[in-house]
MIDOSE-1310 file (N, C-alpha, C; in nm, 2 decimals, decimal comma, always signed):
residues 165
mnps	+3,34/-0,18/+2,56/+3,36/-0,10/+2,44/+3,50/-0,03/+2,45; +3,55/-0,01/+2,34/+3,68/+0,06/+2,33/+3,66/+0,21/+2,37; +3,73/+0,26/+2,47/+3,71/+0,40/+2,52/+3,73/+0,50/+2,41; +3,80/+0,47/+2,30/+3,82/+0,56/+2,19/+3,70/+0,58/+2,10
vrir	+3,60/+0,49/+2,12/+3,47/+0,49/+2,04/+3,37/+0,58/+2,11; +3,32/+0,67/+2,04/+3,22/+0,76/+2,10/+3,10/+0,76/+2,00; +2,98/+0,76/+2,06/+2,85/+0,76/+1,99/+2,79/+0,89/+2,01; +2,74/+0,95/+1,90/+2,67/+1,08/+1,91/+2,55/+1,08/+1,82
iane	+2,45/+1,16/+1,86/+2,33/+1,17/+1,78/+2,37/+1,25/+1,65; +2,32/+1,20/+1,54/+2,34/+1,26/+1,41/+2,24/+1,37/+1,38; +2,27/+1,46/+1,29/+2,17/+1,56/+1,25/+2,18/+1,57/+1,10; +2,10/+1,66/+1,04/+2,09/+1,67/+0,90/+2,23/+1,71/+0,83
ndra	+2,31/+1,77/+0,91/+2,45/+1,81/+0,86/+2,54/+1,69/+0,85; +2,50/+1,58/+0,90/+2,58/+1,45/+0,89/+2,54/+1,36/+0,77; +2,45/+1,41/+0,69/+2,41/+1,33/+0,57/+2,53/+1,29/+0,48; +2,62/+1,37/+0,46/+2,73/+1,34/+0,37/+2,82/+1,23/+0,44
iirq	+2,84/+1,24/+0,57/+2,91/+1,14/+0,64/+2,84/+1,00/+0,63; +2,71/+1,00/+0,65/+2,64/+0,88/+0,64/+2,65/+0,82/+0,51; +2,63/+0,90/+0,40/+2,64/+0,85/+0,27/+2,78/+0,80/+0,24; +2,88/+0,87/+0,28/+3,02/+0,82/+0,26/+3,05/+0,69/+0,32
iaei	+3,00/+0,67/+0,44/+3,02/+0,54/+0,51/+2,95/+0,43/+0,44; +2,82/+0,46/+0,39/+2,74/+0,36/+0,32/+2,81/+0,33/+0,19; +2,87/+0,42/+0,12/+2,94/+0,40/-0,01/+3,06/+0,30/+0,01; +3,12/+0,31/+0,12/+3,24/+0,22/+0,15/+3,19/+0,09/+0,20
twpv	+3,09/+0,08/+0,29/+3,06/-0,04/+0,35/+2,97/-0,13/+0,26; +2,88/-0,08/+0,18/+2,79/-0,16/+0,10/+2,86/-0,25/+0,01; +2,96/-0,21/-0,07/+3,02/-0,31/-0,16/+3,09/-0,42/-0,09; +3,14/-0,40/+0,03/+3,20/-0,51/+0,11/+3,09/-0,60/+0,17
ayge	+2,99/-0,54/+0,22/+2,88/-0,61/+0,29/+2,79/-0,69/+0,19; +2,77/-0,64/+0,07/+2,68/-0,70/-0,02/+2,74/-0,74/-0,16; +2,87/-0,71/-0,18/+2,93/-0,74/-0,31/+2,92/-0,88/-0,36; +2,92/-0,98/-0,26/+2,91/-1,12/-0,30/+2,76/-1,17/-0,30
iise	+2,67/-1,08/-0,26/+2,53/-1,12/-0,24/+2,44/-1,07/-0,35; +2,46/-0,94/-0,38/+2,37/-0,88/-0,48/+2,46/-0,81/-0,59; +2,40/-0,78/-0,70/+2,48/-0,72/-0,81/+2,52/-0,58/-0,78; +2,63/-0,54/-0,85/+2,68/-0,40/-0,83/+2,57/-0,30/-0,87
eqir	+2,49/-0,34/-0,97/+2,38/-0,26/-1,02/+2,28/-0,24/-0,90; +2,24/-0,35/-0,83/+2,15/-0,34/-0,72/+2,20/-0,25/-0,61; +2,33/-0,27/-0,58/+2,40/-0,19/-0,47/+2,38/-0,05/-0,51; +2,42/-0,01/-0,63/+2,41/+0,13/-0,67/+2,27/+0,18/-0,66
ymld	+2,17/+0,10/-0,71/+2,03/+0,14/-0,71/+1,99/+0,17/-0,56; +2,02/+0,08/-0,47/+1,98/+0,09/-0,33/+2,05/+0,21/-0,26; +2,18/+0,23/-0,29/+2,25/+0,34/-0,23/+2,18/+0,47/-0,27; +2,15/+0,48/-0,40/+2,08/+0,61/-0,45/+1,94/+0,62/-0,39
liys	+1,87/+0,51/-0,37/+1,74/+0,51/-0,32/+1,73/+0,55/-0,17; +1,83/+0,50/-0,10/+1,82/+0,51/+0,05/+1,91/+0,62/+0,10; +2,02/+0,65/+0,04/+2,12/+0,74/+0,09/+2,14/+0,87/+0,02; +2,05/+0,90/-0,07/+2,07/+1,04/-0,13/+2,04/+1,14/-0,02
dval	+2,08/+1,27/-0,05/+2,05/+1,37/+0,05/+1,90/+1,38/+0,08; +1,83/+1,38/-0,03/+1,68/+1,39/-0,01/+1,62/+1,28/+0,07; +1,67/+1,15/+0,03/+1,62/+1,03/+0,11/+1,65/+1,04/+0,25; +1,78/+1,08/+0,28/+1,82/+1,08/+0,42/+1,74/+1,19/+0,50
meqm	+1,72/+1,31/+0,43/+1,65/+1,41/+0,49/+1,50/+1,37/+0,52; +1,44/+1,30/+0,43/+1,31/+1,25/+0,45/+1,30/+1,15/+0,57; +1,40/+1,06/+0,58/+1,40/+0,97/+0,69/+1,41/+1,04/+0,82; +1,50/+1,14/+0,83/+1,52/+1,22/+0,95/+1,39/+1,30/+0,98
qkgh	+1,32/+1,35/+0,88/+1,20/+1,43/+0,91/+1,09/+1,34/+0,95; +1,09/+1,21/+0,91/+0,99/+1,11/+0,95/+1,02/+1,06/+1,09; +1,13/+1,11/+1,16/+1,15/+1,07/+1,29/+1,26/+0,96/+1,31; +1,32/+0,92/+1,20/+1,43/+0,82/+1,22/+1,54/+0,88/+1,29
qfyi	+1,59/+0,82/+1,40/+1,70/+0,87/+1,48/+1,83/+0,81/+1,43; +1,92/+0,89/+1,39/+2,05/+0,84/+1,34/+2,16/+0,87/+1,45; +2,25/+0,78/+1,45/+2,37/+0,79/+1,54/+2,49/+0,77/+1,46; +2,60/+0,84/+1,50/+2,73/+0,83/+1,44/+2,83/+0,77/+1,54
aeyq	+2,90/+0,67/+1,50/+3,01/+0,62/+1,58/+3,14/+0,69/+1,54; +3,22/+0,74/+1,63/+3,34/+0,80/+1,60/+3,45/+0,73/+1,67; +3,56/+0,71/+1,61/+3,68/+0,64/+1,67/+3,80/+0,74/+1,65; +3,85/+0,78/+1,77/+3,95/+0,89/+1,77/+3,91/+1,01/+1,69
htpi	+3,78/+1,05/+1,71/+3,72/+1,17/+1,65/+3,69/+1,16/+1,50; +3,70/+1,04/+1,45/+3,68/+1,02/+1,30/+3,55/+0,93/+1,29; +3,45/+0,98/+1,21/+3,33/+0,89/+1,19/+3,37/+0,76/+1,13; +3,32/+0,65/+1,19/+3,35/+0,52/+1,14/+3,23/+0,43/+1,12
gfas	+3,11/+0,48/+1,16/+2,99/+0,40/+1,14/+2,87/+0,48/+1,18; +2,75/+0,42/+1,15/+2,63/+0,49/+1,18/+2,52/+0,38/+1,20; +2,41/+0,43/+1,27/+2,29/+0,34/+1,29/+2,17/+0,43/+1,27; +2,06/+0,37/+1,24/+1,93/+0,44/+1,24/+1,82/+0,35/+1,30
vsle	+1,74/+0,42/+1,37/+1,62/+0,35/+1,44/+1,50/+0,43/+1,43; +1,39/+0,36/+1,42/+1,26/+0,44/+1,41/+1,15/+0,36/+1,49; +1,06/+0,44/+1,55/+0,94/+0,39/+1,62/+0,84/+0,35/+1,51; +0,80/+0,22/+1,52/+0,70/+0,17/+1,42/+0,57/+0,14/+1,48
ddeg	+0,50/+0,24/+1,53/+0,37/+0,23/+1,59/+0,37/+0,12/+1,70; +0,28/+0,03/+1,69/+0,27/-0,08/+1,79/+0,35/-0,20/+1,76; +0,44/-0,19/+1,65/+0,53/-0,31/+1,62/+0,65/-0,30/+1,71; +0,68/-0,19/+1,77/+0,81/-0,17/+1,84/+0,90/-0,07/+1,76
ckln	+1,03/-0,09/+1,78/+1,12/-0,01/+1,71/+1,20/-0,09/+1,61; +1,24/-0,03/+1,50/+1,31/-0,10/+1,39/+1,45/-0,04/+1,38; +1,54/-0,13/+1,38/+1,68/-0,09/+1,35/+1,69/-0,09/+1,20; +1,70/+0,03/+1,14/+1,69/+0,04/+0,99/+1,83/+0,02/+0,93
klyi	+1,93/+0,06/+1,00/+2,07/+0,06/+0,95/+2,17/+0,05/+1,06; +2,28/-0,03/+1,04/+2,39/-0,03/+1,13/+2,51/-0,07/+1,04; +2,60/+0,02/+1,02/+2,72/-0,01/+0,94/+2,84/+0,05/+1,00; +2,95/-0,03/+1,00/+3,08/+0,01/+1,05/+3,18/+0,00/+0,93
lpdi	+3,27/+0,09/+0,92/+3,37/+0,08/+0,81/+3,44/-0,06/+0,82; +3,46/-0,13/+0,71/+3,52/-0,26/+0,72/+3,65/-0,27/+0,78; +3,74/-0,17/+0,76/+3,87/-0,18/+0,81/+3,89/-0,15/+0,96; +3,77/-0,11/+1,02/+3,78/-0,07/+1,17/+3,68/-0,15/+1,25
qktg	+3,62/-0,26/+1,19/+3,53/-0,34/+1,27/+3,61/-0,41/+1,38; +3,54/-0,46/+1,48/+3,59/-0,53/+1,59/+3,65/-0,43/+1,70; +3,60/-0,30/+1,69/+3,64/-0,20/+1,79/+3,54/-0,19/+1,90; +3,43/-0,25/+1,88/+3,31/-0,24/+1,98/+3,22/-0,13/+1,93
agka	+3,24/-0,07/+1,81/+3,15/+0,04/+1,77/+3,01/-0,02/+1,73; +3,01/-0,14/+1,67/+2,88/-0,19/+1,64/+2,80/-0,22/+1,76; +2,86/-0,28/+1,86/+2,79/-0,30/+1,99/+2,74/-0,17/+2,05; +2,83/-0,07/+2,05/+2,80/+0,06/+2,11/+2,68/+0,12/+2,03
llqe	+2,68/+0,11/+1,90/+2,56/+0,17/+1,83/+2,44/+0,09/+1,86; +2,45/-0,04/+1,86/+2,33/-0,12/+1,90/+2,28/-0,09/+2,04; +2,37/-0,06/+2,13/+2,32/-0,03/+2,27/+2,25/+0,11/+2,26; +2,29/+0,20/+2,18/+2,22/+0,33/+2,17/+2,08/+0,31/+2,12
vidy	+2,07/+0,21/+2,02/+1,94/+0,18/+1,96/+1,85/+0,11/+2,06; +1,91/+0,03/+2,14/+1,83/-0,04/+2,25/+1,78/+0,07/+2,35; +1,87/+0,16/+2,39/+1,83/+0,26/+2,48/+1,72/+0,35/+2,42; +1,73/+0,38/+2,29/+1,63/+0,46/+2,22/+1,49/+0,38/+2,23
trsk	+1,50/+0,25/+2,20/+1,38/+0,17/+2,21/+1,31/+0,17/+2,34; +1,39/+0,16/+2,45/+1,34/+0,16/+2,58/+1,28/+0,30/+2,61; +1,35/+0,41/+2,56/+1,30/+0,54/+2,59/+1,16/+0,57/+2,53; +1,13/+0,49/+2,43/+1,00/+0,50/+2,36/+0,90/+0,40/+2,43
qqtr	+0,93/+0,35/+2,54/+0,85/+0,25/+2,61/+0,82/+0,13/+2,53; +0,91/+0,09/+2,45/+0,90/-0,03/+2,36/+0,98/-0,14/+2,42; +0,94/-0,27/+2,39/+1,02/-0,38/+2,44/+1,07/-0,47/+2,32; +1,02/-0,44/+2,20/+1,06/-0,51/+2,08/+1,14/-0,43/+1,99
lflq	+1,26/-0,48/+1,95/+1,34/-0,42/+1,85/+1,36/-0,52/+1,74; +1,33/-0,48/+1,62/+1,34/-0,57/+1,51/+1,42/-0,51/+1,39; +1,46/-0,59/+1,30/+1,55/-0,55/+1,19/+1,52/-0,64/+1,07; +1,57/-0,60/+0,96/+1,56/-0,67/+0,83/+1,70/-0,69/+0,79
vnke	+1,75/-0,82/+0,76/+1,88/-0,84/+0,72/+1,88/-0,94/+0,60; +1,96/-0,92/+0,50/+1,97/-1,01/+0,39/+2,01/-1,15/+0,44; +1,95/-1,25/+0,39/+1,97/-1,39/+0,44/+2,12/-1,43/+0,43; +2,19/-1,37/+0,33/+2,33/-1,41/+0,31/+2,43/-1,31/+0,38
nkak	+2,38/-1,21/+0,44/+2,47/-1,11/+0,50/+2,53/-1,16/+0,63; +2,66/-1,16/+0,64/+2,73/-1,20/+0,76/+2,68/-1,13/+0,89; +2,63/-1,01/+0,87/+2,58/-0,93/+0,99/+2,48/-1,01/+1,07; +2,40/-1,10/+1,01/+2,30/-1,18/+1,08/+2,37/-1,26/+1,19
dfyh	+2,49/-1,30/+1,18/+2,56/-1,37/+1,28/+2,59/-1,27/+1,40; +2,63/-1,15/+1,37/+2,65/-1,05/+1,48/+2,52/-1,03/+1,55; +2,41/-1,01/+1,48/+2,28/-0,99/+1,55/+2,24/-1,11/+1,63; +2,26/-1,23/+1,58/+2,23/-1,35/+1,65/+2,31/-1,35/+1,78
kmgf	+2,44/-1,32/+1,77/+2,53/-1,32/+1,89/+2,48/-1,21/+1,99; +2,42/-1,11/+1,94/+2,37/-1,00/+2,03/+2,23/-1,04/+2,09; +2,17/-1,15/+2,06/+2,05/-1,20/+2,12/+1,93/-1,19/+2,03; +1,94/-1,15/+1,90/+1,83/-1,15/+1,81/+1,80/-1,29/+1,76
tier	+1,67/-1,31/+1,73/+1,63/-1,44/+1,67/+1,55/-1,41/+1,54; +1,56/-1,51/+1,46/+1,48/-1,50/+1,33/+1,33/-1,52/+1,36; +1,26/-1,42/+1,32/+1,11/-1,42/+1,34/+1,05/-1,48/+1,21; +1,09/-1,44/+1,09/+1,03/-1,49/+0,97/+1,12/-1,45/+0,85
eykl	+1,09/-1,50/+0,73/+1,15/-1,46/+0,61/+1,07/-1,35/+0,55; +1,13/-1,26/+0,47/+1,06/-1,15/+0,41/+1,12/-1,12/+0,28; +1,04/-1,12/+0,17/+1,08/-1,09/+0,04/+1,01/-0,96/-0,01; +1,08/-0,87/-0,07/+1,03/-0,74/-0,11/+1,08/-0,70/-0,25
dign	+0,99/-0,66/-0,33/+1,02/-0,60/-0,46/+1,05/-0,45/-0,44; +1,17/-0,41/-0,46/+1,21/-0,27/-0,44/+1,22/-0,19/-0,56; +1,17/-0,25/-0,67/+1,16/-0,17/-0,80/+1,28/-0,19/-0,88; +1,27/-0,15/-1,01/+1,38/-0,16/-1,11/+1,42/-0,31/-1,13
gffm	+1,33/-0,40/-1,10/+1,37/-0,54/-1,12/+1,45/-0,60/-1,01; +1,46/-0,53/-0,90/+1,54/-0,58/-0,79/+1,45/-0,62/-0,67; +1,50/-0,72/-0,60/+1,43/-0,78/-0,48/+1,52/-0,79/-0,36; +1,46/-0,79/-0,24/+1,53/-0,81/-0,12/+1,48/-0,95/-0,07
ddyi	+1,57/-1,03/-0,03/+1,54/-1,16/+0,03/+1,60/-1,17/+0,17; +1,52/-1,13/+0,27/+1,57/-1,11/+0,40/+1,51/-1,19/+0,51; +1,57/-1,18/+0,63/+1,51/-1,23/+0,75/+1,46/-1,11/+0,83; +1,35/-1,12/+0,90/+1,32/-1,03/+1,00/+1,37/-1,09/+1,13
meit	+1,45/-1,02/+1,20/+1,50/-1,07/+1,33/+1,46/-0,97/+1,44; +1,44/-1,03/+1,56/+1,39/-0,94/+1,67/+1,46/-0,98/+1,80; +1,45/-0,89/+1,90/+1,50/-0,91/+2,03/+1,40/-0,83/+2,13; +1,38/-0,89/+2,24/+1,31/-0,82/+2,35/+1,41/-0,75/+2,43
v	+1,38/-0,62/+2,45/+1,47/-0,53/+2,53/+1,41/-0,48/+2,66
């Protein structure tokens, strides 16, 4: 990992930072996969102040990656009863990827998973998202396909990927 990358636990005061990073990363990550309308719908659904606060209150652990003291990414993980832990989000600003921040965030999530005495970490990734190659490289395998109606006429067409930690 790049020594200039630091990972810290996020709190409710970091919601604006998380939203800002999502606003920048989502059009790049999903712009060729889903419509601009769906991107906007999902950003509003998942990253509003209220939605982020609800996620935090439900026990989702957020982490912020900082590079030279500037926030550049974030991750979120949650304990999902007997299913293990779920990596809900992991995004790094597009112009600063390849710094090791994604790996560092993933390692924090793995450490969290172990701290909860869990051995399974899973995630949901769009079938067309290039991030699935990163997860594969990090040891995740595709468990199954998953389609979900998220409302407003929009659907998610994803893979569930998992790793044993």
